[in-house]
VEXDREN-2710 file (C-alpha; in Angstrom, 1 decimal):
% VEXDREN-2710
k/r/px/py/pz
1/MET/2.2/-5.0/-16.2
2/LEU/-0.6/-3.8/-14.2
3/SER/-0.7/-3.3/-10.5
4/ALA/-4.0/-2.2/-8.6
5/GLY/-4.0/-0.5/-4.8
6/ILE/-5.9/1.3/-2.5
7/VAL/-4.9/4.6/-0.5
8/PHE/-7.3/4.1/2.7
9/PHE/-7.3/7.4/4.7
10/ARG/-9.1/9.0/7.5
11/ARG/-9.8/12.5/8.3
12/ASP/-9.3/14.4/11.9
13/GLY/-10.8/17.9/11.3
14/ALA/-8.7/19.1/8.5
15/ALA/-6.0/16.6/8.7
16/VAL/-5.9/13.8/6.7
17/GLU/-3.7/10.2/7.3
18/MET/-3.2/7.5/5.3
19/LEU/-2.6/3.6/6.0
20/LEU/0.9/2.4/4.7
21/LEU/2.2/-1.2/4.8
22/HIS/5.7/-2.1/5.9
23/HIS/7.3/-4.6/3.4
24/GLY/7.7/-8.0/5.0
25/GLY/10.8/-10.2/4.6
26/PRO/14.2/-10.1/5.4
27/PHE/15.6/-7.4/2.9
28/TRP/12.8/-4.6/4.4
29/ALA/13.6/-5.9/8.1
30/ARG/16.1/-2.7/9.0
31/LYS/15.0/-0.5/6.5
32/ASP/12.2/2.3/7.2
33/ASP/12.1/5.3/5.3
34/GLY/11.2/4.3/1.4
35/ALA/10.5/0.8/2.7
36/TRP/6.4/1.2/2.9
37/SER/3.7/0.8/0.6
38/ILE/-0.1/1.2/0.1
39/PRO/-2.0/-2.1/0.2
40/LYS/-1.6/-3.1/-3.8
41/GLY/-0.8/-6.0/-6.1
42/LEU/-0.9/-7.5/-9.5
43/CYS/-4.3/-7.5/-11.6
44/GLU/-4.7/-11.0/-12.2
45/GLY/-5.5/-12.0/-16.0
46/ASP/-8.5/-9.8/-17.5
47/GLU/-9.5/-8.8/-13.8
48/ASP/-10.9/-5.3/-13.1
49/PRO/-8.5/-3.3/-11.8
50/LEU/-10.8/-2.3/-8.8
51/GLU/-11.6/-5.3/-7.7
52/ALA/-7.8/-6.2/-7.8
53/ALA/-7.2/-3.5/-5.5
54/ARG/-9.9/-4.5/-3.4
55/ARG/-8.4/-8.1/-3.3
56/GLU/-5.2/-7.1/-2.6
57/PHE/-6.1/-4.5/0.5
58/SER/-7.8/-7.8/2.0
59/GLU/-5.0/-10.0/1.5
60/GLU/-2.7/-7.6/2.7
61/THR/-4.5/-6.4/5.8
62/GLY/-7.0/-8.8/6.6
63/GLY/-9.1/-5.9/6.4
64/VAL/-12.3/-4.7/3.8
65/ALA/-12.1/-1.8/2.0
66/VAL/-15.8/-1.1/1.3
67/GLY/-16.2/2.2/-0.5
68/PRO/-16.9/4.4/-1.9
69/PHE/-13.9/5.0/-4.2
70/LEU/-12.2/7.6/-5.5
71/GLU/-10.1/7.3/-8.5
72/LEU/-6.9/8.7/-8.3
73/GLY/-5.1/7.8/-11.7
74/SER/-2.3/6.1/-13.0
75/PHE/1.2/6.1/-11.8
76/ARG/4.4/4.6/-13.3
77/LEU/6.4/2.5/-10.7
78/SER/10.3/2.3/-10.9
79/SER/9.7/-1.3/-11.7
80/ASN/8.4/-0.3/-14.9
81/LYS/4.8/-1.8/-13.8
82/THR/2.1/0.8/-14.1
83/LEU/-0.3/1.3/-10.7
84/ARG/-3.6/2.3/-10.9
85/ALA/-4.7/3.7/-7.5
86/TRP/-8.1/4.5/-5.6
87/ALA/-8.7/5.9/-2.1
88/CYS/-11.4/4.7/0.4
89/GLU/-12.1/6.2/3.6
90/GLY/-12.3/4.3/6.4
91/GLU/-10.6/3.0/9.8
92/PHE/-8.4/0.1/10.4
93/ASP/-6.3/-0.7/13.7
94/PRO/-2.7/-1.3/12.6
95/ALA/-2.6/-4.0/15.6
96/ARG/-5.1/-6.0/13.9
97/LEU/-2.9/-6.7/10.6
98/VAL/-3.2/-10.2/9.0
99/SER/-1.1/-10.5/5.8
100/ASN/-0.8/-13.2/3.2
101/THR/3.0/-14.6/3.1
102/PHE/5.3/-15.3/0.3
103/GLU/8.3/-17.7/0.3
104/LEU/12.0/-16.5/-0.1
105/GLU/15.2/-19.2/-0.1
106/TRP/16.8/-17.8/3.3
107/PRO/19.4/-17.4/4.0
108/PRO/20.4/-17.1/0.5
109/ARG/21.9/-19.9/-0.9
110/SER/21.0/-22.3/2.3
111/GLY/18.7/-24.2/0.3
112/ARG/16.0/-23.4/3.2
113/ARG/12.9/-21.9/2.2
114/GLN/10.8/-19.7/5.0
115/ALA/7.6/-18.1/4.6
116/PHE/7.4/-14.3/5.4
117/PRO/4.6/-12.0/5.7
118/GLU/4.1/-9.3/2.5
119/ALA/3.7/-6.8/5.3
120/ASP/4.9/-7.3/8.8
121/ARG/3.2/-4.1/10.2
122/ALA/0.8/-1.0/9.4
123/GLY/0.8/2.6/10.5
124/TRP/-1.1/5.7/9.7
125/PHE/0.5/8.5/8.7
126/GLY/-0.1/12.2/7.5
127/PRO/0.7/13.3/3.9
128/GLU/4.6/14.6/4.4
129/GLU/5.6/11.6/6.7
130/ALA/3.8/9.3/4.3
131/LEU/6.3/10.7/1.3
132/ARG/9.1/9.6/3.4
133/LYS/7.9/6.2/4.0
134/LEU/6.7/5.2/0.4
135/SER/8.7/3.9/-2.0
136/LYS/9.6/6.6/-4.6
137/GLY/7.2/5.6/-7.2
138/GLN/4.0/5.4/-5.0
139/ALA/5.0/8.9/-3.7
140/PRO/2.8/11.0/-6.7
141/VAL/-0.6/9.1/-4.9
142/VAL/-0.2/11.5/-2.0
143/GLY/-0.4/14.5/-4.0
144/ALA/-3.4/13.1/-6.2
145/LEU/-5.0/12.2/-2.7
146/LEU/-4.5/15.6/-1.6
147/ASP/-5.9/17.2/-5.1
148/ARG/-9.1/15.0/-5.0
149/LEU/-9.8/15.9/-1.4
150/GLY/-9.1/19.7/-1.7
151/LEU/-6.4/19.8/0.0
152/SER/-2.4/20.4/-0.1
153/LEU/0.7/19.7/1.7
154/ILE/1.1/23.5/3.1
END
């Protein structure tokens, strides 16, 4: 299965920050480190991966990623999915996050279905903090972004 996502970033002088989204829903509610993601999702059918990444960005943030886009490569996720990622420079106010929702039976075995946002909050993080916040399979996108921008963690 193929996922596609966008590493939205901004620069402040020599520093760079990435926009990350905290997973929504009850499973992630009390988790922080390892519970964040870049805006991403599954490609539908024969959908162009960059177009899928742009669609997912819009669905999960309510914002628009315009480009230009820097291709960061393909990354293997722990879910056995492949993530194709691009970077895009821009600004986004985390207070303006508007995410799509998913349904889940909650509490478990209750027979009640509830809607939860895919992302319940957004934030800007420098590379070191982003490495802690991101789910493990997505951590390599941080290095790929820094490489493309000619930067390093040190």
